[in-house]
C-alpha positions in Angstrom: 28.1 5.5 -18.7 26.5 8.6 -17.2 24.3 8.7 -14.1 21.5 10.1 -16.2 21.7 7.1 -18.6 21.8 4.7 -15.6 18.8 6.3 -14.0 16.9 6.1 -17.2 17.7 2.4 -17.6 16.6 1.7 -14.0 13.3 3.6 -14.6 12.7 1.6 -17.8 13.2 -1.6 -15.9 10.7 -0.4 -13.3 8.2 0.5 -16.0 8.6 -2.9 -17.7 8.4 -4.8 -14.5 5.1 -3.1 -13.6 3.9 -3.6 -17.1 4.6 -7.3 -16.9 2.8 -7.5 -13.6 -0.1 -5.6 -15.1 -0.4 -7.8 -18.1 -0.4 -11.0 -15.9 -3.1 -9.5 -13.7 -5.2 -8.5 -16.7 -4.8 -11.9 -18.2 -6.0 -13.6 -15.0 -8.9 -11.2 -14.8 -10.0 -11.8 -18.3 -9.8 -15.5 -17.9 -11.9 -15.2 -14.7 -14.5 -13.2 -16.4 -14.6 -15.0 -19.7 -17.8 -16.6 -18.8 -19.4 -13.2 -18.3 -18.6 -12.1 -21.9 -21.5 -12.2 -24.3 -21.6 -11.5 -28.0 -22.5 -7.8 -28.5 -25.9 -7.0 -29.9 -24.6 -3.6 -31.0 -21.5 -4.5 -33.1 -22.7 -2.3 -36.0 -22.1 1.0 -34.2 -18.4 1.3 -34.6 -17.5 4.3 -36.8 -20.8 6.2 -36.2 -20.2 9.7 -35.1 -22.2 12.3 -33.2 -22.0 15.8 -34.5 -20.8 17.3 -31.2 -17.2 18.3 -32.1 -15.9 20.4 -29.3 -18.7 19.5 -26.9 -16.2 18.8 -24.2 -15.7 22.5 -23.7 -17.5 23.7 -20.7 -20.5 26.0 -21.4 -20.3 29.3 -19.8 -23.0 30.4 -17.3 -23.9 34.1 -17.2 -21.0 36.2 -16.1 -21.6 36.6 -12.4 -18.9 38.7 -10.8 -18.0 38.3 -7.1 -19.6 41.2 -5.2 -17.5 44.3 -5.4 -16.5 44.3 -1.8 -14.8 40.9 -2.3 -13.1 41.9 -5.6 -10.2 44.3 -4.9 -8.1 45.6 -7.7 -5.8 42.7 -8.8 -2.6 44.6 -9.6 -0.9 46.3 -6.7 2.3 48.1 -5.9 5.1 45.9 -4.5 4.3 45.2 -0.9 6.3 44.4 2.2 6.6 40.7 3.1 3.6 39.1 4.7 4.1 39.4 8.5 2.7 37.1 11.2 -1.1 37.5 11.5 -1.2 40.3 8.9 -4.6 40.2 7.1 -5.1 41.2 3.5 -8.3 42.6 1.9 -9.5 39.2 0.9 -9.8 37.9 4.4 -6.7 35.7 4.5 -4.4 35.5 7.5 -0.7 34.7 7.0 1.1 32.9 9.8 4.7 33.6 9.0 7.0 35.7 6.8 7.7 34.1 3.4 8.5 35.0 -0.1 5.9 34.8 -2.9 5.4 31.2 -4.1 7.2 30.1 -7.2 5.4 29.8 -10.6 3.0 26.9 -10.7 1.6 24.9 -13.6 -1.2 22.5 -12.5 -2.2 20.0 -15.2 -6.0 19.8 -14.5 -7.0 16.2 -15.3 -10.6 15.2 -15.8 -12.7 13.8 -13.0 -9.9 13.2 -10.5 -10.8 15.9 -7.9 -8.8 18.5 -9.9 -11.5 21.2 -9.5 -10.8 21.2 -5.8 -7.0 21.7 -6.4 -7.8 24.4 -9.0 -9.9 26.4 -6.5 -6.9 26.3 -4.1 -4.6 27.5 -6.8 -7.1 30.3 -7.8 -7.3 31.5 -4.1 -3.5 31.4 -3.8 -3.0 33.2 -7.1 -5.5 35.9 -6.3 -4.2 36.5 -2.8 -0.6 36.8 -4.1 -1.6 39.0 -7.1 -0.1 36.4 -9.5 -0.5 36.6 -13.2 -2.5 33.7 -14.6 -1.9 32.0 -17.9 -5.5 31.8 -19.2 -6.9 30.2 -22.4 -7.4 32.7 -25.2 -10.9 31.3 -25.6 -13.2 30.3 -22.9 -12.1 28.0 -20.0 -9.9 25.3 -21.6 -6.8 25.4 -23.8 -8.6 24.2 -27.0 -9.2 20.8 -25.5 -9.0 18.1 -26.8 -6.3 19.4 -29.1 -2.7 19.0 -27.9 -1.6 22.1 -26.0 0.2 24.9 -27.9 1.8 28.0 -26.6 -0.5 30.2 -28.8 -3.5 28.8 -27.0 -2.6 31.1 -24.1 -4.0 34.7 -23.9 -1.5 37.6 -24.0 0.7 38.6 -21.1 -0.8 41.7 -19.4 1.3 44.8 -19.9 2.1 45.2 -16.2 3.4 41.7 -15.8 6.8 40.3 -16.7 5.8 36.6 -16.7 3.0 34.1 -16.1 3.0 32.9 -12.5 0.2 30.3 -12.6 -1.6 28.0 -15.0 -4.3 25.6 -14.0 -6.9 25.2 -16.8 -7.8 22.0 -18.7 -5.4 21.0 -21.5 -4.0 18.0 -23.3 -0.4 18.2 -22.3 2.5 19.0 -24.6 5.3 19.5 -22.2 7.6 21.3 -24.6 4.9 23.8 -25.6 4.0 24.4 -22.0 7.6 25.1 -21.0 7.6 27.9 -23.7 4.8 29.6 -21.7 6.0 29.2 -18.1 9.2 30.4 -16.4 12.1 28.1 -16.0 11.7 27.8 -12.2 8.0 26.6 -12.6 6.8 23.9 -10.3 4.7 21.3 -12.3 2.0 19.4 -10.5 -0.9 17.2 -11.5 -3.4 14.8 -9.9 -4.2 11.2 -10.6 -7.1 9.0 -9.3 -7.9 5.3 -9.2 -8.5 4.5 -12.8 -11.7 2.6 -12.2 -13.3 5.4 -10.3 -12.0 8.0 -12.8 -13.5 6.2 -15.8 -16.9 5.7 -14.0 -17.0 9.4 -13.3 -15.8 10.4 -16.8 -18.5 8.2 -18.3 -21.2 9.6 -16.1 -20.3 13.2 -16.5 -19.7 13.1 -20.3 -22.3 10.6 -21.4 -24.0 13.1 -23.7 -20.8 14.7 -25.1 -18.3 11.9 -25.8 -19.6 10.2 -28.9 -18.7 6.6 -27.8 -20.6 7.1 -24.6 -23.6 8.6 -26.4 -23.8 5.6 -28.7 -23.7 3.2 -25.7 -26.4 5.2 -23.9 -28.7 5.0 -26.9 -28.1 1.2 -27.1 -28.8 0.8 -23.4 -32.0 2.9 -23.7 -33.1 0.8 -26.7 -32.5 -2.4 -24.9 -34.1 -1.1 -21.7 -31.7 -3.0 -19.6 -28.5 -2.5 -17.6 -26.6 0.8 -17.2 -25.1 2.6 -20.2 -21.6 1.9 -18.6 -22.3 -1.8 -18.5 -23.4 -1.8 -22.1 -20.4 0.1 -23.2 -18.0 -2.2 -21.4 -19.5 -5.4 -22.9 -18.1 -4.4 -26.3 -16.4 -1.0 -26.0 -14.7 -1.1 -29.5 -18.2 -1.3 -31.0 -18.8 2.3 -29.9 -15.3 3.7 -29.7 -13.9 5.3 -32.9 -10.3 6.3 -32.1 -10.2 8.7 -35.0 -13.0 10.8 -33.6 -11.4 13.7 -31.7 -14.2 13.8 -29.2 -13.4 10.3 -28.0 -10.2 11.2 -26.3 -11.6 10.6 -22.9 -13.3 7.3 -23.9 -10.2 5.2 -23.1 -7.4 5.8 -20.6 -8.5 9.4 -20.0 -5.7 10.3 -17.6 -3.1 9.1 -20.1 -4.8 11.2 -22.8 -4.7 14.3 -20.6 -1.0 13.8 -19.9 -0.3 13.7 -23.7 0.5 10.0 -23.9 -0.8 7.6 -26.4 -4.1 6.5 -24.9 -4.9 3.7 -27.4 -2.3 1.1 -26.8 1.2 0.6 -25.3 4.0 1.6 -27.6 7.8 1.8 -27.4 7.8 5.5 -26.6 6.0 5.1 -23.3 9.0 4.4 -21.0 10.9 7.5 -22.2 7.7 9.6 -22.0 7.0 8.4 -18.5 10.6 9.2 -17.6 10.1 12.7 -18.9 6.9 13.2 -16.9 8.6 12.1 -13.7 11.5 14.4 -14.3 9.2 17.4 -15.2 6.5 17.0 -12.4 7.8 17.8 -9.0 4.6 16.3 -7.6 1.9 14.0 -8.9 -0.8 14.1 -6.3 -3.0 11.0 -5.6 -6.7 11.5 -5.1 -7.0 8.6 -2.7 -4.3 10.3 -0.5 -5.6 13.8 -1.0 -4.6 15.3 2.3 -1.2 13.8 2.2 -0.8 15.2 -1.3 -1.8 18.7 -0.1 0.8 18.6 2.6 3.5 17.7 0.1 2.2 20.5 -2.2 2.3 22.9 0.8 5.9 22.0 1.3 6.7 22.8 -2.3 4.9 26.2 -2.3 5.7 27.2 1.4 2.0 27.2 2.4 0.4 27.0 5.8 -2.3 24.5 6.6 -5.0 27.2 6.6 -4.0 28.1 3.0 -4.5 24.5 2.0 -8.0 24.1 3.6 -10.7 23.1 1.1 -14.1 21.8 0.3 -14.7 19.1 -2.3 -16.0 20.8 -5.5 -17.8 19.5 -8.6 -19.3 16.6 -6.6 -22.1 14.5 -8.1 -25.3 13.5 -6.4 -25.0 10.0 -4.9 -27.8 8.8 -7.2 -25.6 9.6 -10.2 -22.7 7.3 -9.1 -22.8 3.8 -10.7 -21.8 1.0 -8.3 -19.1 -1.1 -9.7 -19.6 -4.9 -9.6 -16.7 -7.2 -9.9 -17.2 -8.1 -13.6 -17.5 -4.3 -14.3 -14.2 -3.7 -12.5 -12.5 -6.4 -14.5 -13.6 -4.9 -17.8 -12.7 -1.4 -16.6 -9.2 -2.6 -15.8 -8.8 -4.2 -19.2 -10.2 -1.2 -21.2 -8.1 1.3 -19.2 -4.9 -0.8 -18.7 -2.6 2.1 -19.6 -4.2 4.3 -17.0 -3.7 1.5 -14.5 0.0 1.4 -15.3 0.3 5.2 -15.2 -1.5 5.3 -11.8 0.5 2.5 -10.3 3.8 4.0 -11.4 3.1 7.4 -9.9 1.5 5.9 -6.8 4.9 4.3 -6.2 6.7 7.6 -6.9 4.3 9.4 -4.5 5.1 7.2 -1.6 8.8 7.5 -2.4 8.4 11.3 -2.0 6.4 10.8 1.2 9.1 8.7 2.7 11.7 11.3 1.8 9.5 13.9 3.5 9.1 11.7 6.6 6.1 9.6 7.2 5.8 10.6 10.8 6.1 14.2 9.9 3.5 13.7 7.1 1.0 12.2 9.5 1.4 15.1 11.9 0.9 17.7 9.3 -2.1 15.9 7.7 -3.7 16.1 11.2 -3.0 19.9 11.2 -4.4 20.3 7.7 -7.6 18.4 8.6 -8.1 20.5 11.8 -7.6 23.7 9.8 -10.0 22.5 7.1 -12.6 21.6 9.6 -12.4 25.0 11.2 -12.8 26.8 7.9 -15.7 24.6 6.9 -17.5 25.3 10.2 -16.9 29.0 9.7 -18.0 29.2 6.1 -20.4 26.4 5.2 -24.0 26.5 6.2 -25.0 23.4 4.1 -23.1 21.1 1.9 -24.4 18.8 -0.8 -27.0 21.4 -1.8 -29.0 20.7 -5.1 -28.4 23.3 -7.7 -32.0 24.6 -7.6 -31.5 25.7 -4.0 -28.3 27.7 -4.8 -27.8 31.3 -5.8 -26.3 31.8 -9.3 -23.0 32.9 -7.9 -22.3 29.5 -6.2 -24.3 27.2 -8.4 -22.0 24.7 -10.3 -22.4 24.2 -14.0 -24.7 21.2 -14.7 -24.4 18.5 -17.4 -27.3 16.8 -19.1 -26.6 13.5 -17.3 -25.6 14.2 -13.7 -26.5 16.6 -10.9 -23.6 18.6 -9.4 -24.0 19.7 -5.8 -22.8 22.8 -4.2 -22.5 24.7 -0.9 -24.5 27.4 0.9 -22.3 30.0 2.6 -23.2 31.1 6.2 -24.9 34.4 6.8 -23.9 37.0 9.3 -20.2 37.0 8.2 -18.0 40.1 8.1 -17.0 41.4 4.7 -13.6 39.8 5.0 -15.0 36.5 6.1 -17.6 36.5 3.3 -14.8 37.2 0.7 -12.9 34.2 2.0 -15.9 31.9 2.3 -17.4 32.7 -1.1 -14.1 31.9 -2.8 -13.8 28.7 -0.9 -17.0 27.3 -2.4 -16.9 29.2 -5.7 -17.3 26.9 -8.7 -14.7 26.7 -11.5 -16.5 28.7 -14.2 -17.5 31.6 -11.9 -14.1 31.9 -10.3 -12.3 31.7 -13.7 -14.6 34.4 -15.1 -13.9 36.7 -12.0 -10.1 36.3 -12.2 -10.0 36.8 -16.0 -11.9 40.0 -15.7 -9.7 41.2 -12.9 -6.6 40.5 -15.0 -7.7 41.8 -18.4 -10.5 44.2 -17.6 -12.9 42.6 -20.1 -15.0 39.4 -20.4 -13.6 36.2 -21.8 -13.9 35.4 -25.5 -16.3 32.8 -26.7 -15.1 29.9 -28.8 -15.7 30.8 -32.5 -18.6 28.9 -34.0 -17.3 28.7 -37.6 
């Protein structure tokens, strides 16, 4: 009996134990809410499809490069180590000597706060002159198709390997490992499943076919929110064979390449593989603690982890969750609940290994550094898109308003370079980095 076999068996018991607890909890919740269940008036919608295949792909805004004084040539000669308080052309200050960070693959999950982490990765990669693994087309790796190595654009001729990957995909771990070096650090981010699904539904109401059908039913009935209508009879709207419905149930499990429709016998082994592959699964509800652990993996200083929350909806677009809605969300996304609870437990195990007292102290340092950078850079937060310049205006969906940031004036060139990058939305930053790396604009997704 090997130690690996024993550890696998222990993990399976932990998975099955949590699954049993989850099932009992869901059963009690369903019994408690049975009186709230009503026959659906929309049972005839199952199987109807909306012709929006591929609509989950982000639409590109006009290519708006960062001003030339903040966009130095990406490829440089080998430089000496970063010394204390040495400043680079982008306006970053390094606080100690260190080697370049190891290769990083960040699995960007939907509506978990991942755009904020991606921005941090973009800033780090640009500062360190890293080579990004970008999608061959547009901004995502042919989502919602399962990831393949040939979805990645070519390796630039002056690079020997890809150093960083942080664009949306549906995970295939084996294919991803064909792209990234063997010493790659794999990270991802999970969020409370109820809040995740509410955000996914709100953001993708007009592009996920199941959500679109529920919205039409809610509009026709002129009552309740579309989310409430969907949760009353979700299987009436959800066609699991429709590729565009991947996010309509257990969206985090879907992004991680797991079966998102129902529990099956492969889940324990697949969860074991994920835990072994990912050195860190960050938790959105403990975001600052997650960043400290990330900083320890990548040898980053608190000022390099400072951030602003990106891709944030207007408060009026957030649906309050009543108790019966929460119960239905739990039942519909039970696999995401299991996934989240498992990795929440793993997260705190890693936090205890790191040292909870040490973690608390470094969270305080991170928050102080973040506050200083925000005060330096941000004139206004929560700014409606109509009041923002094109460069810093987030992409807008048909169903929600995404807010942004106004950068302070009277900054030096170096400060402006740092501050613009801090608040730069995903599509603009991706476009900028891609052009720096390849010298031409991104390819559009073929229409035929």
